[in-house]
N, CA, C and O atoms as a GROMACS GRO file, in nm:
protein
  208
    1MET      N    1  16.145  15.877  20.361
    1MET     CA    2  15.955  15.985  20.388
    1MET      C    3  15.913  15.904  20.286
    1MET      O    4  15.944  15.871  20.172
    2ALA      N    5  15.785  15.872  20.420
    2ALA     CA    6  15.636  15.836  20.302
    2ALA      C    7  15.573  15.952  20.192
    2ALA      O    8  15.584  16.074  20.210
    3LYS      N    9  15.502  15.884  20.066
    3LYS     CA   10  15.492  15.890  20.033
    3LYS      C   11  15.294  15.925  20.027
    3LYS      O   12  15.204  15.844  20.006
    4LYS      N   13  15.286  16.092  20.057
    4LYS     CA   14  15.131  16.076  20.010
    4LYS      C   15  15.038  16.070  19.883
    4LYS      O   16  15.078  16.098  19.770
    5SER      N   17  14.917  16.033  19.912
    5SER     CA   18  14.841  15.927  19.854
    5SER      C   19  14.722  16.022  19.877
    5SER      O   20  14.671  16.054  19.984
    6GLY      N   21  14.686  16.064  19.740
    6GLY     CA   22  14.610  16.194  19.686
    6GLY      C   23  14.584  16.304  19.702
    6GLY      O   24  14.571  16.339  19.820
    7GLY      N   25  14.568  16.385  19.619
    7GLY     CA   26  14.540  16.530  19.573
    7GLY      C   27  14.447  16.619  19.663
    7GLY      O   28  14.415  16.717  19.595
    8ARG      N   29  14.384  16.626  19.802
    8ARG     CA   30  14.327  16.661  19.866
    8ARG      C   31  14.433  16.696  20.001
    8ARG      O   32  14.526  16.656  20.071
    9LEU      N   33  14.288  16.856  19.962
    9LEU     CA   34  14.391  16.872  20.114
    9LEU      C   35  14.311  16.843  20.292
    9LEU      O   36  14.205  16.795  20.332
   10VAL      N   37  14.405  16.889  20.342
   10VAL     CA   38  14.350  16.817  20.456
   10VAL      C   39  14.297  16.935  20.525
   10VAL      O   40  14.319  16.904  20.643
   11SER      N   41  14.246  17.041  20.527
   11SER     CA   42  14.192  17.136  20.590
   11SER      C   43  13.995  17.153  20.474
   11SER      O   44  13.885  17.205  20.492
   12SER      N   45  14.065  17.072  20.369
   12SER     CA   46  13.913  17.152  20.281
   12SER      C   47  13.759  16.949  20.435
   12SER      O   48  13.657  16.954  20.504
   13ALA      N   49  13.800  16.902  20.417
   13ALA     CA   50  13.720  16.878  20.517
   13ALA      C   51  13.593  16.780  20.456
   13ALA      O   52  13.504  16.749  20.534
   14GLY      N   53  13.589  16.745  20.346
   14GLY     CA   54  13.517  16.683  20.330
   14GLY      C   55  13.412  16.801  20.149
   14GLY      O   56  13.391  16.758  20.036
   15LEU      N   57  13.381  16.931  20.203
   15LEU     CA   58  13.371  17.012  20.137
   15LEU      C   59  13.355  16.954  20.014
   15LEU      O   60  13.245  16.925  19.968
   16VAL      N   61  13.479  16.932  19.944
   16VAL     CA   62  13.490  16.885  19.813
   16VAL      C   63  13.355  16.763  19.760
   16VAL      O   64  13.245  16.773  19.706
   17ASN      N   65  13.413  16.689  19.795
   17ASN     CA   66  13.304  16.595  19.796
   17ASN      C   67  13.129  16.649  19.839
   17ASN      O   68  13.040  16.625  19.758
   18TYR      N   69  13.108  16.694  19.921
   18TYR     CA   70  12.979  16.740  19.891
   18TYR      C   71  12.943  16.859  19.810
   18TYR      O   72  12.831  16.907  19.791
   19TYR      N   73  13.066  16.901  19.763
   19TYR     CA   74  13.010  16.995  19.663
   19TYR      C   75  13.013  16.920  19.504
   19TYR      O   76  12.922  16.970  19.437
   20ASP      N   77  13.098  16.809  19.417
   20ASP     CA   78  13.097  16.779  19.358
   20ASP      C   79  12.974  16.643  19.338
   20ASP      O   80  12.974  16.577  19.234
   21SER      N   81  12.861  16.613  19.465
   21SER     CA   82  12.757  16.558  19.497
   21SER      C   83  12.657  16.632  19.425
   21SER      O   84  12.649  16.751  19.452
   22ASP      N   85  12.545  16.565  19.300
   22ASP     CA   86  12.483  16.628  19.252
   22ASP      C   87  12.274  16.628  19.302
   22ASP      O   88  12.179  16.596  19.231
   23ASP      N   89  12.276  16.679  19.445
   23ASP     CA   90  12.171  16.551  19.412
   23ASP      C   91  11.993  16.676  19.354
   23ASP      O   92  11.958  16.789  19.319
   24HIS      N   93  11.956  16.567  19.377
   24HIS     CA   94  11.788  16.636  19.304
   24HIS      C   95  11.723  16.679  19.380
   24HIS      O   96  11.657  16.763  19.318
   25ARG      N   97  11.689  16.681  19.493
   25ARG     CA   98  11.611  16.752  19.632
   25ARG      C   99  11.682  16.854  19.660
   25ARG      O  100  11.633  16.912  19.756
   26ALA      N  101  11.792  16.914  19.614
   26ALA     CA  102  11.785  17.081  19.635
   26ALA      C  103  11.774  17.188  19.532
   26ALA      O  104  11.812  17.182  19.415
   27ILE      N  105  11.711  17.297  19.600
   27ILE     CA  106  11.691  17.404  19.547
   27ILE      C  107  11.771  17.456  19.445
   27ILE      O  108  11.888  17.486  19.469
   28HIS      N  109  11.717  17.472  19.322
   28HIS     CA  110  11.901  17.488  19.229
   28HIS      C  111  11.799  17.644  19.245
   28HIS      O  112  11.681  17.671  19.267
   29ILE      N  113  11.938  17.725  19.216
   29ILE     CA  114  11.891  17.915  19.129
   29ILE      C  115  11.999  17.932  19.078
   29ILE      O  116  12.110  17.911  19.126
   30SER      N  117  11.954  17.993  18.916
   30SER     CA  118  12.060  18.028  18.812
   30SER      C  119  12.155  18.138  18.884
   30SER      O  120  12.119  18.184  18.992
   31PRO      N  121  12.269  18.179  18.826
   31PRO     CA  122  12.312  18.202  18.920
   31PRO      C  123  12.244  18.397  18.873
   31PRO      O  124  12.252  18.492  18.950
   32ILE      N  125  12.192  18.401  18.747
   32ILE     CA  126  12.109  18.542  18.731
   32ILE      C  127  12.026  18.586  18.813
   32ILE      O  128  12.008  18.701  18.852
   33THR      N  129  11.950  18.443  18.851
   33THR     CA  130  11.858  18.585  18.940
   33THR      C  131  11.893  18.555  19.050
   33THR      O  132  11.788  18.551  19.115
   34VAL      N  133  12.046  18.508  19.172
   34VAL     CA  134  12.055  18.622  19.277
   34VAL      C  135  12.130  18.734  19.247
   34VAL      O  136  12.142  18.821  19.334
   35ILE      N  137  12.204  18.751  19.098
   35ILE     CA  138  12.209  18.919  19.037
   35ILE      C  139  12.082  19.008  19.035
   35ILE      O  140  12.100  19.130  19.042
   36ILE      N  141  11.963  18.961  19.026
   36ILE     CA  142  11.867  19.044  18.991
   36ILE      C  143  11.774  19.041  19.164
   36ILE      O  144  11.696  19.131  19.194
   37VAL      N  145  11.804  18.924  19.258
   37VAL     CA  146  11.726  18.967  19.347
   37VAL      C  147  11.794  19.063  19.404
   37VAL      O  148  11.719  19.157  19.432
   38THR      N  149  11.937  19.088  19.444
   38THR     CA  150  12.109  19.183  19.460
   38THR      C  151  11.960  19.303  19.423
   38THR      O  152  11.847  19.335  19.461
   39ILE      N  153  12.052  19.325  19.334
   39ILE     CA  154  11.997  19.458  19.282
   39ILE      C  155  11.883  19.484  19.295
   39ILE      O  156  11.850  19.599  19.326
   40VAL      N  157  11.812  19.407  19.280
   40VAL     CA  158  11.650  19.499  19.362
   40VAL      C  159  11.642  19.534  19.508
   40VAL      O  160  11.608  19.638  19.565
   41THR      N  161  11.694  19.386  19.562
   41THR     CA  162  11.713  19.447  19.676
   41THR      C  163  11.799  19.644  19.730
   41THR      O  164  11.766  19.752  19.780
   42GLY      N  165  11.853  19.613  19.704
   42GLY     CA  166  11.978  19.736  19.690
   42GLY      C  167  11.899  19.852  19.647
   42GLY      O  168  11.876  19.941  19.730
   43VAL      N  169  11.847  19.862  19.503
   43VAL     CA  170  11.787  19.951  19.489
   43VAL      C  171  11.622  19.948  19.613
   43VAL      O  172  11.562  20.055  19.623
   44ALA      N  173  11.582  19.855  19.674
   44ALA     CA  174  11.464  19.917  19.748
   44ALA      C  175  11.493  19.964  19.854
   44ALA      O  176  11.404  20.033  19.903
   45VAL      N  177  11.629  19.949  19.943
   45VAL     CA  178  11.678  19.958  19.975
   45VAL      C  179  11.775  20.134  20.039
   45VAL      O  180  11.791  20.200  20.142
   46PHE      N  181  11.812  20.135  19.902
   46PHE     CA  182  11.845  20.214  19.868
   46PHE      C  183  11.687  20.392  19.877
   46PHE      O  184  11.689  20.506  19.924
   47THR      N  185  11.594  20.317  19.810
   47THR     CA  186  11.485  20.391  19.802
   47THR      C  187  11.441  20.411  19.891
   47THR      O  188  11.439  20.529  19.925
   48LEU      N  189  11.370  20.294  19.992
   48LEU     CA  190  11.364  20.327  20.190
   48LEU      C  191  11.436  20.440  20.248
   48LEU      O  192  11.381  20.521  20.323
   49ASN      N  193  11.543  20.443  20.217
   49ASN     CA  194  11.660  20.496  20.273
   49ASN      C  195  11.657  20.678  20.244
   49ASN      O  196  11.630  20.767  20.325
   50ALA      N  197  11.667  20.680  20.204
   50ALA     CA  198  11.635  20.826  20.080
   50ALA      C  199  11.465  20.871  20.123
   50ALA      O  200  11.437  20.978  20.178
   51LEU      N  201  11.369  20.772  20.088
   51LEU     CA  202  11.263  20.820  20.143
   51LEU      C  203  11.190  20.852  20.303
   51LEU      O  204  11.084  20.906  20.334
   52PHE      N  205  11.302  20.789  20.387
   52PHE     CA  206  11.260  20.818  20.515
   52PHE      C  207  11.335  20.889  20.563
   52PHE      O  208  11.317  20.929  20.678
   0.00000   0.00000   0.00000
């Protein structure tokens, strides 16, 4: 039986290479910023839902 070379899955379809690259042109958002924006959006939706 032939031996498979490489440890990557066929179903990854190049996503591993995409996420391993460090593109300096991309927008970088810190995880804390995402959490804060999510909480603020949730509170705003909850407040607007309670008022109207």
